[in-house]
LUMRO-964609 format. One record per atom (N, C-alpha, C): z, y, x; residue in three letters; residue number from 1. Coordinates in steps of 0.1 Angstrom, whole numbers, plus 2048, in hexadecimal, padded with zeros to 3 digits. Layout:
REM residues N
Z,Y,X,ALA,NUM
...
This chain:
REM residues 291
92B,815,758,MET,1
923,80E,767,MET,1
91C,81F,76A,MET,1
91D,821,775,ALA,2
917,82F,779,ALA,2
905,828,77C,ALA,2
8FE,832,778,HIS,3
8EF,82C,77C,HIS,3
8EA,832,78D,HIS,3
8E4,829,78F,ARG,4
8DB,828,79F,ARG,4
8D1,82C,79D,ARG,4
8CB,833,7AB,ALA,5
8BA,835,7AA,ALA,5
8BC,837,7BA,ALA,5
8AF,831,7C0,GLY,6
8AA,834,7CB,GLY,6
89C,837,7D2,GLY,6
89D,83B,7DB,PHE,7
890,837,7E6,PHE,7
88D,830,7EE,PHE,7
887,827,7EB,VAL,8
887,819,7F2,VAL,8
879,81D,7FE,VAL,8
878,81D,80B,SER,9
869,822,811,SER,9
86A,817,81A,SER,9
85F,80E,816,ILE,10
854,803,81E,ILE,10
84D,807,826,ILE,10
84E,806,834,ILE,11
848,806,83F,ILE,11
843,7FD,84B,ILE,11
83B,803,853,GLY,12
834,7FA,85B,GLY,12
82B,7F6,861,GLY,12
827,7EF,86C,LYS,13
817,7F0,86D,LYS,13
813,7EA,865,LYS,13
801,7EA,866,PRO,14
7F8,7E7,85B,PRO,14
7F8,7D9,862,PRO,14
7F7,7D0,856,ASN,15
7F3,7C3,857,ASN,15
803,7BD,856,ASN,15
80C,7C3,854,ALA,16
81B,7BC,854,ALA,16
81C,7B8,847,ALA,16
817,7BA,83F,GLY,17
817,7B4,830,GLY,17
821,7BE,827,GLY,17
822,7C9,829,LYS,18
829,7D1,820,LYS,18
826,7D5,813,LYS,18
819,7D3,80D,SER,19
813,7D4,801,SER,19
817,7C6,7FB,SER,19
818,7BA,7FF,THR,20
814,7B1,7FE,THR,20
828,7AC,7F8,THR,20
82E,7B6,801,LEU,21
83F,7B5,7FD,LEU,21
840,7BF,7F1,LEU,21
838,7CA,7F4,MET,22
83C,7D7,7E7,MET,22
839,7CE,7D9,MET,22
82E,7C9,7D8,ASN,23
82A,7BF,7CC,ASN,23
836,7B8,7CA,ASN,23
838,7B0,7CE,ALA,24
844,7A5,7CD,ALA,24
850,7AC,7C9,ALA,24
852,7B8,7CD,LEU,25
860,7BC,7CC,LEU,25
863,7C3,7B7,LEU,25
853,7C7,7BE,VAL,26
850,7D0,7AC,VAL,26
84A,7C8,7A2,VAL,26
845,7BB,7A6,GLY,27
841,7B2,79F,GLY,27
832,7B3,797,GLY,27
82B,7C0,79E,GLU,28
81F,7C4,797,GLU,28
818,7C8,7A5,GLU,28
809,7C4,7A0,LYS,29
801,7C8,7AC,LYS,29
7FC,7D6,7AA,LYS,29
807,7DE,7B5,MET,30
803,7EA,7B8,MET,30
7FB,7EE,7C4,MET,30
7FE,7E6,7CD,SER,31
7FB,7E9,7D9,SER,31
7ED,7E4,7DD,SER,31
7DE,7E5,7DF,ILE,32
7D5,7DA,7EB,ILE,32
7D8,7D4,7F1,ILE,32
7D6,7C6,7F2,ILE,33
7D9,7BE,7FF,ILE,33
7CB,7B8,800,ILE,33
7CB,7B9,80D,THR,34
7BE,7B5,811,THR,34
7C4,7AD,81F,THR,34
7BD,7A5,827,PRO,35
7BE,79F,831,PRO,35
7BD,7AB,83C,PRO,35
7B3,7B6,838,LYS,36
7B6,7C1,845,LYS,36
7BE,7CE,849,LYS,36
7BE,7CD,853,ALA,37
7C8,7D7,855,ALA,37
7C6,7EB,850,ALA,37
7D0,7EF,850,GLN,38
7D0,7FE,847,GLN,38
7C9,7FC,835,GLN,38
7CB,7F5,831,THR,39
7C5,7F7,822,THR,39
7CA,801,819,THR,39
7D7,803,821,THR,40
7DE,80D,819,THR,40
7E1,81A,81D,THR,40
7D8,826,814,ARG,41
7D6,832,81B,ARG,41
7E0,83A,816,ARG,41
7E6,837,808,HIS,42
7EE,83F,7FF,HIS,42
7FB,83D,802,HIS,42
804,844,7FD,ARG,43
812,842,7FC,ARG,43
812,83D,7EB,ARG,43
815,831,7EB,ILE,44
816,82C,7DA,ILE,44
826,827,7D4,ILE,44
827,82A,7CC,LEU,45
835,82A,7C6,LEU,45
838,81E,7BE,LEU,45
83C,814,7BE,GLY,46
840,80E,7B3,GLY,46
84D,809,7B1,GLY,46
853,80D,7A2,ILE,47
85A,80E,79B,ILE,47
866,805,792,ILE,47
86E,800,799,VAL,48
876,7F5,791,VAL,48
883,7FA,787,VAL,48
880,7F5,77E,ASN,49
88C,801,775,ASN,49
895,7F5,76A,ASN,49
89F,7F4,76B,GLU,50
8A8,7EF,766,GLU,50
8B2,7F9,75D,GLU,50
8BB,7F6,755,GLU,51
8C4,7FC,74D,GLU,51
8CE,804,754,GLU,51
8D0,800,75E,ASP,52
8DB,809,76A,ASP,52
8D8,80A,778,ASP,52
8CC,806,779,TYR,53
8C5,80C,787,TYR,53
8B7,812,787,TYR,53
8AA,816,78E,GLN,54
8A3,81A,790,GLN,54
89E,819,7A2,GLN,54
899,80F,7A4,ILE,55
894,80E,7B1,ILE,55
885,817,7AF,ILE,55
882,81F,7B9,VAL,56
877,825,7C1,VAL,56
86E,81D,7CC,VAL,56
868,815,7CC,PHE,57
864,80D,7DC,PHE,57
853,816,7DD,PHE,57
854,818,7EC,SER,58
84B,822,7EB,SER,58
842,81C,7FB,SER,58
838,81A,7F7,ASP,59
82E,80D,800,ASP,59
826,818,807,ASP,59
826,818,816,THR,60
81F,822,81D,THR,60
815,81D,822,THR,60
80C,824,828,PRO,61
801,823,833,PRO,61
807,81A,83F,PRO,61
802,812,847,GLY,62
805,80C,852,GLY,62
808,818,85C,GLY,62
80F,818,867,ILE,63
816,81E,870,ILE,63
80A,818,87A,ILE,63
802,829,87F,ILE,64
7F6,828,889,ILE,64
7F9,836,890,ILE,64
7ED,832,89C,LYS,65
7EC,83E,8A2,LYS,65
7E1,843,89F,LYS,65
7E1,84E,897,PRO,66
7D9,859,891,PRO,66
7CA,85D,89D,PRO,66
7C0,856,894,HIS,67
7B0,85A,899,HIS,67
7AA,867,896,HIS,67
7AF,867,885,TYR,68
7A7,870,87C,TYR,68
7AF,877,874,TYR,68
7AD,882,86E,ALA,69
7B3,88A,867,ALA,69
7B8,87D,85B,ALA,69
7AF,877,856,LEU,70
7B2,86F,84C,LEU,70
7BE,863,853,LEU,70
7C2,862,860,HIS,71
7D0,85D,85F,HIS,71
7D7,865,865,HIS,71
7D7,86F,868,GLU,72
7E5,879,869,GLU,72
7E7,87C,857,GLU,72
7E3,87B,84E,SER,73
7E2,87F,83F,SER,73
7ED,872,83E,SER,73
7E6,863,840,MET,74
7EE,858,83E,MET,74
7FC,859,844,MET,74
7FE,85C,853,MET,75
808,85C,859,MET,75
811,866,852,MET,75
810,873,84E,HIS,76
813,87F,846,HIS,76
81C,878,83E,HIS,76
817,86F,833,GLN,77
81B,865,828,GLN,77
829,85D,826,GLN,77
825,857,838,VAL,78
830,84F,83F,VAL,78
83C,859,83D,VAL,78
83E,863,846,ASP,79
848,86A,849,ASP,79
84E,870,83D,ASP,79
843,873,831,GLY,80
849,875,827,GLY,80
851,873,81F,GLY,80
84F,861,823,SER,81
853,856,81A,SER,81
862,853,825,SER,81
862,856,82E,ILE,82
871,853,838,ILE,82
87A,85F,832,ILE,82
874,86D,830,VAL,83
87A,877,82D,VAL,83
885,874,81F,VAL,83
87F,870,817,ASP,84
882,86F,808,ASP,84
889,861,806,ASP,84
88A,858,812,ALA,85
891,84A,80F,ALA,85
8A2,848,80F,ALA,85
8A7,842,804,ASP,86
8B3,841,807,ASP,86
8B4,831,80D,ASP,86
8A8,82B,80F,LEU,87
8AB,821,816,LEU,87
89C,81B,81D,LEU,87
89D,819,829,ILE,88
88F,814,82F,ILE,88
88E,806,833,ILE,88
885,7FF,82C,LEU,89
87D,7F0,833,LEU,89
875,7F0,83C,LEU,89
874,7ED,849,LEU,90
86D,7EE,853,LEU,90
86A,7DE,853,LEU,90
858,7D9,84E,VAL,91
853,7CF,84E,VAL,91
84F,7C8,859,VAL,91
853,7BF,860,THR,92
84A,7BF,86D,THR,92
843,7AF,86C,THR,92
839,7AD,871,ASP,93
834,79E,86F,ASP,93
838,797,878,ASP,93
840,78C,879,ILE,94
844,780,881,ILE,94
83B,781,88E,ILE,94
82E,781,88E,ASN,95
829,783,89D,ASN,95
825,78C,8A0,ASN,95
827,798,89A,GLU,96
824,7A5,89D,GLU,96
827,7AC,8AA,GLU,96
820,7AE,8B5,GLU,97
825,7B5,8C0,GLU,97
826,7C3,8BD,GLU,97
836,7C6,8BD,TYR,98
837,7D5,8B7,TYR,98
837,7DD,8C5,TYR,98
832,7EC,8C0,ASP,99
833,7F6,8C6,ASP,99
842,801,8C0,ASP,99
84B,7FC,8C8,GLU,100
858,805,8BC,GLU,100
857,810,8BD,GLU,100
852,815,8C6,GLN,101
84E,826,8CC,GLN,101
84A,82E,8BE,GLN,101
840,828,8BB,ASP,102
83B,82D,8AA,ASP,102
843,82B,8A0,ASP,102
84D,822,8A0,VAL,103
853,820,897,VAL,103
861,82A,898,VAL,103
867,825,8A2,LEU,104
876,82E,8A2,LEU,104
872,83B,8A3,LEU,104
863,842,8A9,LYS,105
862,852,8A7,LYS,105
861,852,897,LYS,105
85F,84B,88E,LYS,106
85C,84D,881,LYS,106
86B,84D,87B,LYS,106
874,846,883,LEU,107
87F,844,87C,LEU,107
88D,84B,880,LEU,107
888,853,88F,GLN,108
896,85C,891,GLN,108
899,863,88A,GLN,108
894,869,883,ASN,109
89A,87A,87B,ASN,109
8A0,872,86C,ASN,109
89E,864,867,SER,110
8A5,85F,85F,SER,110
8B6,85E,85F,SER,110
8B9,85D,856,THR,111
8C6,85A,855,THR,111
8CA,84E,84B,THR,111
8BE,84A,844,ALA,112
8BF,841,839,ALA,112
8C0,831,840,ALA,112
8C7,829,837,PRO,113
8CD,81B,840,PRO,113
8C2,810,844,PRO,113
8C0,80A,847,LEU,114
8B0,805,84D,LEU,114
8B3,7F8,84D,LEU,114
8AB,7F0,844,ALA,115
8AB,7E1,846,ALA,115
89D,7E0,84D,ALA,115
8A1,7D2,851,ILE,116
891,7CD,85B,ILE,116
88B,7C0,857,ILE,116
882,7C1,850,LEU,117
87B,7B1,845,LEU,117
86F,7AD,850,LEU,117
873,79D,859,ILE,118
86A,798,85C,ILE,118
865,791,857,ILE,118
857,791,854,ASN,119
84D,790,84B,ASN,119
843,77F,850,ASN,119
840,77F,849,LYS,120
838,770,847,LYS,120
83D,765,855,LYS,120
849,75F,84D,ILE,121
853,759,858,ILE,121
849,74C,852,ILE,121
846,747,84B,ASP,122
83B,73C,845,ASP,122
835,735,851,ASP,122
82F,741,85B,LEU,123
827,73F,864,LEU,123
82F,73B,873,LEU,123
83B,73C,871,SER,124
840,73C,87E,SER,124
84B,72B,87E,SER,124
854,72B,88B,THR,125
85D,721,88D,THR,125
86D,729,88A,THR,125
876,725,888,GLU,126
881,724,885,GLU,126
885,730,88F,GLU,126
882,725,89E,GLU,127
888,72E,8AA,GLU,127
884,73B,8AA,GLU,127
874,73D,8A9,GLU,128
86F,74A,8AA,GLU,128
874,754,8A2,GLU,128
87A,751,894,VAL,129
880,757,88A,VAL,129
88D,761,88E,VAL,129
897,754,898,LYS,130
8A1,757,897,LYS,130
8A1,760,8A8,LYS,130
894,761,8B0,GLU,131
893,769,8BC,GLU,131
890,777,8B7,GLU,131
886,779,8AB,LYS,132
882,784,8A4,LYS,132
891,78B,8A1,LYS,132
894,783,899,VAL,133
8A0,78E,892,VAL,133
8AC,792,89E,VAL,133
8AF,788,8A6,ALA,134
8B6,78E,8B1,ALA,134
8B0,79B,8B5,ALA,134
8A6,79C,8BC,TYR,135
89B,7A5,8C0,TYR,135
89E,7B5,8BC,TYR,135
89D,7AD,8AD,TRP,136
89A,7BF,8A1,TRP,136
8A9,7C2,89D,TRP,136
8B2,7BD,8A1,GLN,137
8C2,7BF,8A2,GLN,137
8C5,7C5,8B0,GLN,137
8BE,7C1,8BB,GLU,138
8C1,7CB,8C3,GLU,138
8BD,7D3,8C5,GLU,138
8AD,7D4,8C4,LYS,139
8A7,7DF,8C1,LYS,139
8A9,7EF,8BC,LYS,139
8AC,7E8,8AC,LEU,140
8AE,7F5,8A2,LEU,140
8BA,7F3,89A,LEU,140
8C6,7EB,89F,ASN,141
8D4,7E8,89B,ASN,141
8D2,7EC,88B,ASN,141
8C5,7E5,885,PRO,142
8C8,7EA,876,PRO,142
8D4,7E0,86E,PRO,142
8D2,7E8,85F,LYS,143
8DC,7E5,856,LYS,143
8DB,7D5,856,LYS,143
8D0,7D1,858,VAL,144
8CE,7C2,851,VAL,144
8C0,7BD,851,VAL,144
8C0,7B3,85A,VAL,145
8B2,7AB,85D,VAL,145
8AF,79F,853,VAL,145
8A2,7A0,84D,PHE,146
89F,794,841,PHE,146
897,78D,848,PHE,146
897,781,84B,ALA,147
88C,77A,84D,ALA,147
881,774,83C,ALA,147
874,77A,83C,ILE,148
871,779,82F,ILE,148
862,773,831,ILE,148
85C,76C,826,SER,149
84F,76B,823,SER,149
84A,772,815,SER,149
846,780,814,ALA,150
840,786,809,ALA,150
838,77E,800,ALA,150
82F,77B,803,LEU,151
825,771,804,LEU,151
829,765,7F9,LEU,151
833,75F,7FD,HIS,152
837,750,7F6,HIS,152
845,757,7F1,HIS,152
84C,764,7F0,ASP,153
857,766,7E8,ASP,153
863,764,7F1,ASP,153
863,75C,7FB,HIS,154
86E,759,803,HIS,154
87A,768,804,HIS,154
883,763,802,ASN,155
88F,76F,803,ASN,155
88D,779,800,ASN,155
881,77B,7F5,ILE,156
87E,788,7F2,ILE,156
88C,78D,7E3,ILE,156
892,781,7DF,LYS,157
89E,789,7D8,LYS,157
8AA,78E,7E2,LYS,157
8AC,787,7EA,ALA,158
8B8,78C,7F5,ALA,158
8B6,799,7FB,ALA,158
8A7,79D,7FB,VAL,159
8A3,7AC,7FE,VAL,159
8A2,7B8,7F0,VAL,159
8A2,7B1,7E6,MET,160
8A5,7B8,7DA,MET,160
8B2,7BC,7DB,MET,160
8BE,7AF,7DC,ASP,161
8CA,7B0,7DA,ASP,161
8CF,7BC,7E3,ASP,161
8CB,7BA,7EB,PHE,162
8D1,7C4,7F7,PHE,162
8C9,7D6,7F2,PHE,162
8C2,7D7,7F2,VAL,163
8BA,7E1,7E9,VAL,163
8C4,7E5,7DD,VAL,163
8C6,7DF,7D4,LEU,164
8CF,7E0,7CD,LEU,164
8DC,7E8,7D0,LEU,164
8E2,7E4,7D8,GLU,165
8EF,7E2,7DF,GLU,165
8EE,7EF,7E7,GLU,165
8E2,7F6,7ED,SER,166
8E2,802,7F3,SER,166
8DE,80C,7EE,SER,166
8D9,80A,7E0,LEU,167
8D7,815,7D8,LEU,167
8E1,822,7D2,LEU,167
8E3,82E,7D8,PRO,168
8EC,835,7D1,PRO,168
8ED,839,7C4,PRO,168
8F9,83F,7C1,GLU,169
8F9,844,7B2,GLU,169
8EE,84E,7AD,GLU,169
8EC,84E,7A5,HIS,170
8DE,858,7A3,HIS,170
8D6,853,796,HIS,170
8D4,862,78D,PRO,171
8CD,860,780,PRO,171
8BE,85C,784,PRO,171
8B8,854,77B,ALA,172
8AC,850,77E,ALA,172
8A1,85D,785,ALA,172
899,85C,78D,TYR,173
88F,863,792,TYR,173
87E,864,788,TYR,173
87F,85A,780,TYR,174
874,85A,775,TYR,174
877,853,76A,TYR,174
86F,856,75F,GLU,175
86F,850,755,GLU,175
874,842,756,GLU,175
877,83D,752,LYS,176
881,82B,750,LYS,176
875,827,74F,LYS,176
865,828,744,ASP,177
85B,81F,745,ASP,177
853,81E,74F,ASP,177
851,829,758,ALA,178
84D,829,761,ALA,178
84B,81D,76B,ALA,178
83B,81B,770,LEU,179
83F,80E,77A,LEU,179
838,819,784,LEU,179
832,824,789,THR,180
82A,828,794,THR,180
82B,837,791,THR,180
828,83D,7A0,ASP,181
821,84A,79C,ASP,181
814,852,79D,ASP,181
80A,847,79C,ARG,182
7FF,845,79F,ARG,182
7F9,841,78E,ARG,182
7EB,849,790,ASN,183
7E3,846,780,ASN,183
7DA,83A,781,ASN,183
7D7,83A,772,ASP,184
7CB,82D,774,ASP,184
7BC,831,77A,ASP,184
7BC,83F,77D,ARG,185
7B0,83E,787,ARG,185
7B0,83D,794,ARG,185
7C2,83E,799,PHE,186
7C0,83B,7A6,PHE,186
7C0,82B,7A9,PHE,186
7C8,822,79D,PHE,187
7C6,812,7A0,PHE,187
7B5,80F,79C,PHE,187
7B0,817,796,ALA,188
7A2,811,792,ALA,188
79D,814,7A0,ALA,188
79D,81F,7A9,SER,189
793,822,7B6,SER,189
79B,816,7BF,SER,189
7AD,816,7BF,GLU,190
7AD,806,7C9,GLU,190
7A8,7FB,7C6,GLU,190
7A6,7FB,7BA,MET,191
79F,7EB,7B7,MET,191
791,7EB,7BD,MET,191
788,7F4,7BB,ILE,192
77C,7F8,7C4,ILE,192
780,7F6,7D3,ILE,192
786,7F9,7D8,ARG,193
789,7FD,7E9,ARG,193
78F,7F2,7EA,ARG,193
798,7EC,7E9,ALA,194
799,7DD,7E8,ALA,194
78F,7CE,7EA,ALA,194
783,7D4,7E0,GLN,195
77C,7CC,7E3,GLN,195
770,7D1,7EE,GLN,195
774,7E0,7F1,ILE,196
768,7DF,7FA,ILE,196
76D,7DB,80A,ILE,196
77A,7D9,80D,PHE,197
782,7D2,814,PHE,197
781,7C4,816,PHE,197
77C,7C1,80C,LYS,198
77A,7B0,80A,LYS,198
76C,7AE,80E,LYS,198
767,7B5,808,GLN,199
758,7AF,80B,GLN,199
750,7B1,817,GLN,199
752,7C0,81D,TYR,200
74B,7C2,825,TYR,200
756,7C2,833,TYR,200
74B,7C3,844,LYS,201
752,7BF,84F,LYS,201
752,7D0,857,LYS,201
759,7CE,860,LYS,202
756,7D7,86E,LYS,202
75D,7E5,865,LYS,202
754,7ED,869,GLU,203
75A,7FE,868,GLU,203
75B,7FF,85B,GLU,203
751,7FA,84D,ILE,204
74C,7FF,845,ILE,204
759,800,83A,ILE,204
765,7F8,837,PRO,205
770,7FB,830,PRO,205
776,809,835,PRO,205
77A,809,842,TYR,206
780,816,845,TYR,206
775,81C,843,TYR,206
76A,821,845,SER,207
765,82D,843,SER,207
75F,82F,836,SER,207
767,828,828,THR,208
764,82A,81E,THR,208
76D,82E,816,THR,208
769,838,80A,GLU,209
778,840,801,GLU,209
76F,83E,7F1,GLU,209
77B,83A,7E9,VAL,210
775,838,7DD,VAL,210
77A,845,7D2,VAL,210
770,849,7CC,ILE,211
776,853,7C3,ILE,211
771,850,7B7,ILE,211
77C,854,7AB,VAL,212
77A,84E,79F,VAL,212
773,859,799,VAL,212
767,85B,792,THR,213
763,86B,78E,THR,213
762,86A,77D,THR,213
765,85D,777,ALA,214
768,860,765,ALA,214
76C,854,761,ALA,214
779,856,759,PHE,215
780,847,753,PHE,215
783,84B,748,PHE,215
779,845,73F,VAL,216
77B,84B,731,VAL,216
783,83C,72C,VAL,216
78D,83E,726,GLU,217
799,836,71F,GLU,217
792,82F,70E,GLU,217
790,825,70E,GLY,218
78B,820,700,GLY,218
796,815,6FB,GLY,218
797,815,6EF,GLU,219
7A0,80A,6E8,GLU,219
7A0,7FB,6F0,GLU,219
78F,7F9,6EF,LYS,220
78C,7EC,6F6,LYS,220
787,7E9,700,LYS,220
781,7F6,707,LEU,221
778,7FA,712,LEU,221
77A,805,71B,LEU,221
77C,804,728,HIS,222
783,812,733,HIS,222
76F,80F,737,HIS,222
76C,81C,738,ARG,223
762,81F,73D,ARG,223
765,827,74A,ARG,223
763,822,757,ILE,224
763,829,764,ILE,224
758,82C,76C,ILE,224
757,833,770,SER,225
74D,838,77A,SER,225
752,83B,788,SER,225
74E,838,792,ALA,226
753,839,7A0,ALA,226
746,83E,7A9,ALA,226
74C,844,7B6,GLU,227
742,846,7C1,GLU,227
74C,843,7CA,GLU,227
743,835,7D4,ILE,228
749,833,7E0,ILE,228
741,83D,7E9,ILE,228
749,846,7F1,ILE,229
747,84C,7FE,ILE,229
747,845,80E,ILE,229
73A,84A,813,VAL,230
73A,841,821,VAL,230
737,84D,82A,VAL,230
733,84A,834,GLU,231
732,851,841,GLU,231
723,857,847,GLU,231
71C,849,843,ARG,232
70C,84B,849,ARG,232
707,841,83C,ARG,232
6FB,849,83E,ASP,233
6F0,846,838,ASP,233
6EF,830,839,ASP,233
6EC,82E,846,SER,234
6ED,81E,849,SER,234
6FE,819,842,SER,234
706,81B,841,GLN,235
712,81D,838,GLN,235
70F,814,82A,GLN,235
707,822,826,LYS,236
707,820,817,LYS,236
6FB,816,812,LYS,236
6EF,814,81F,ASN,237
6E9,80B,820,ASN,237
6F0,7F9,81E,ASN,237
6FC,7F8,825,ILE,238
700,7EC,824,ILE,238
707,7EC,819,ILE,238
711,7F6,816,VAL,239
71A,7F9,808,VAL,239
712,7F0,7FD,VAL,239
706,7FA,7FA,ILE,240
6F8,7F2,7F0,ILE,240
6F7,7E6,7F4,ILE,240
6F0,7E3,7FB,GLY,241
6EE,7D4,800,GLY,241
6DE,7CF,7FB,GLY,241
6DC,7C9,7FE,ASN,242
6C9,7C4,7FA,ASN,242
6CD,7C4,7EC,ASN,242
6BE,7CC,7E7,LYS,243
6BD,7D0,7D8,LYS,243
6CE,7CF,7CC,LYS,243
6D4,7D7,7D7,GLY,244
6E4,7D9,7CE,GLY,244
6ED,7D0,7CC,GLY,244
6EA,7C2,7D6,GLU,245
6EF,7B5,7D4,GLU,245
6FD,7B7,7D7,GLU,245
703,7BE,7E2,MET,246
70C,7BE,7E7,MET,246
717,7CB,7DE,MET,246
713,7D4,7D9,LEU,247
716,7DE,7D1,LEU,247
71F,7D7,7C2,LEU,247
712,7CE,7BE,LYS,248
716,7C5,7B4,LYS,248
71F,7BA,7B4,LYS,248
726,7B5,7C1,ILE,249
72A,7AC,7C0,ILE,249
73A,7B4,7C6,ILE,249
739,7C0,7C7,VAL,250
746,7C8,7C8,VAL,250
74C,7CD,7B8,VAL,250
742,7D1,7B3,GLY,251
741,7D3,7A4,GLY,251
749,7C6,79E,GLY,251
743,7B9,79F,THR,252
748,7B3,79A,THR,252
757,7AF,79B,THR,252
758,7B0,7A7,TYR,253
769,7A9,7A8,TYR,253
771,7B9,7A3,TYR,253
76E,7BF,7A4,ALA,254
776,7CE,7A2,ALA,254
779,7CD,794,ALA,254
76D,7CB,78E,ARG,255
76F,7CE,77D,ARG,255
777,7C1,776,ARG,255
776,7B2,782,ARG,256
781,7A9,77B,ARG,256
78E,7B0,77F,ARG,256
791,7B2,78A,ASP,257
79E,7BC,78C,ASP,257
7A5,7C3,781,ASP,257
799,7CB,781,MET,258
7A0,7D8,778,MET,258
7A1,7D4,767,MET,258
79A,7C6,765,GLU,259
79A,7C2,757,GLU,259
7A6,7BA,755,GLU,259
7AC,7B5,760,GLU,260
7B8,7B0,761,GLU,260
7C6,7B6,763,GLU,260
7C2,7C1,767,PHE,261
7CC,7CD,76B,PHE,261
7D0,7D8,75B,PHE,261
7C5,7DA,759,PHE,262
7C6,7E4,74B,PHE,262
7C7,7DC,740,PHE,262
7C1,7D0,742,GLN,263
7C2,7C8,737,GLN,263
7B9,7CB,72B,GLN,263
7B2,7CE,730,LYS,264
7A2,7D8,727,LYS,264
796,7D3,72D,LYS,264
78B,7D0,726,LYS,265
77C,7D3,72C,LYS,265
779,7DF,733,LYS,265
774,7DB,73C,ILE,266
76F,7E8,745,ILE,266
760,7E5,748,ILE,266
759,7F3,746,PHE,267
74D,7F4,74A,PHE,267
74E,7FB,755,PHE,267
747,7FD,75E,LEU,268
748,801,76F,LEU,268
73D,7FD,775,LEU,268
73A,80F,773,GLU,269
72E,816,77D,GLU,269
732,81B,78B,GLU,269
72C,816,797,MET,270
72E,81E,7A3,MET,270
722,820,7A8,MET,270
724,82C,7B0,PHE,271
717,837,7BA,PHE,271
71D,834,7C7,PHE,271
710,836,7D4,VAL,272
716,838,7E1,VAL,272
713,842,7E5,VAL,272
71C,848,7E6,LYS,273
717,857,7EE,LYS,273
71C,85B,7FE,LYS,273
717,861,809,VAL,274
713,861,813,VAL,274
71D,872,819,VAL,274
728,871,81D,ILE,275
72D,87D,823,ILE,275
731,87E,82F,ILE,275
729,882,837,PRO,276
72A,882,848,PRO,276
738,882,84D,PRO,276
740,87A,853,ASP,277
74B,87F,85C,ASP,277
757,880,852,ASP,277
755,87E,846,TRP,278
761,87F,83B,TRP,278
773,880,83E,TRP,278
773,873,849,ARG,279
781,86F,84F,ARG,279
784,87D,852,ARG,279
77D,885,85A,SER,280
783,88E,864,SER,280
782,89B,85B,SER,280
77E,89D,84F,LYS,281
77D,8A8,848,LYS,281
787,8AD,83F,LYS,281
791,8B8,845,LYS,282
79C,8BB,839,LYS,282
79C,8BB,82D,LYS,282
78D,8C6,82C,ASN,283
78C,8C7,81B,ASN,283
789,8C1,814,ASN,283
781,8B0,81B,TYR,284
77B,8A5,813,TYR,284
78A,89F,813,TYR,284
792,89D,819,LEU,285
79D,894,819,LEU,285
7AA,89B,80F,LEU,285
7A6,8AA,80E,LYS,286
7B2,8AB,804,LYS,286
7A9,8AA,7F8,LYS,286
79B,8AA,7F4,LYS,287
798,8AD,7E8,LYS,287
799,89B,7E2,LYS,287
79D,891,7ED,PHE,288
799,886,7EB,PHE,288
7AD,881,7E6,PHE,288
7B4,88B,7EB,GLY,289
7C1,887,7E5,GLY,289
7CB,883,7F0,GLY,289
7C5,887,7FB,TYR,290
7CC,883,80C,TYR,290
7D1,895,80B,TYR,290
7DF,890,810,GLU,291
7E8,8A1,80F,GLU,291
7E8,8A3,820,GLU,291
């Protein structure tokens, strides 16, 4: 039996549930999931391996109109993911008011087959689902439309079966024991960033970046140091909180997530640093891993 392998790009607007879908398909917590939009900033690969196939899922930042150099970098990652794709999964929320122009523009140069996944159908009626399916069939004429709930695992198997049918014949792109293209430092920083999104309101999560400055692996304990970058002194005060209370909460929850993820005890220390306007400065963005 011939070996199949391919890149599957997961795209959509922020808050459509792309990361929940990615984690459901891969069966691992790869992408950070929070109720706030724009949590995914990097393209993250999640790799599913079996003897006769390899699926490389690519979770991308949500499609937005760029306001900063950071946003431009995020949208380049979406474009790159579409160019590489053997199959595109466009995830849309059942209640989403969609500005198709953004999406159509991104898809216009792609020849990859397109599947539309209408997510969060547990929040709607059967009638609404039928209307949305008809709407997308007419708008984009995709190969297939799935009504799913990534959170409740509804119809995820059908999506997976379709992905498998669509894979081209190809040798594996990555080692067969690889789960992702990202290293442990990346996941440690994402777990801290996830807690920042959960614990703070307003602009704080969007103005922060997390850089892991040290990651020392031990047999029983990993020692991790991280810097939380903010844009203003006032934000630094909010992140730290009264007598360091808020930073302590972030650290406690992030450490728990890391211990579950790495299956090791974690010693975590965090510092808060101000870099004015970092989201608009190309040199800092490059340093922080944005292309």
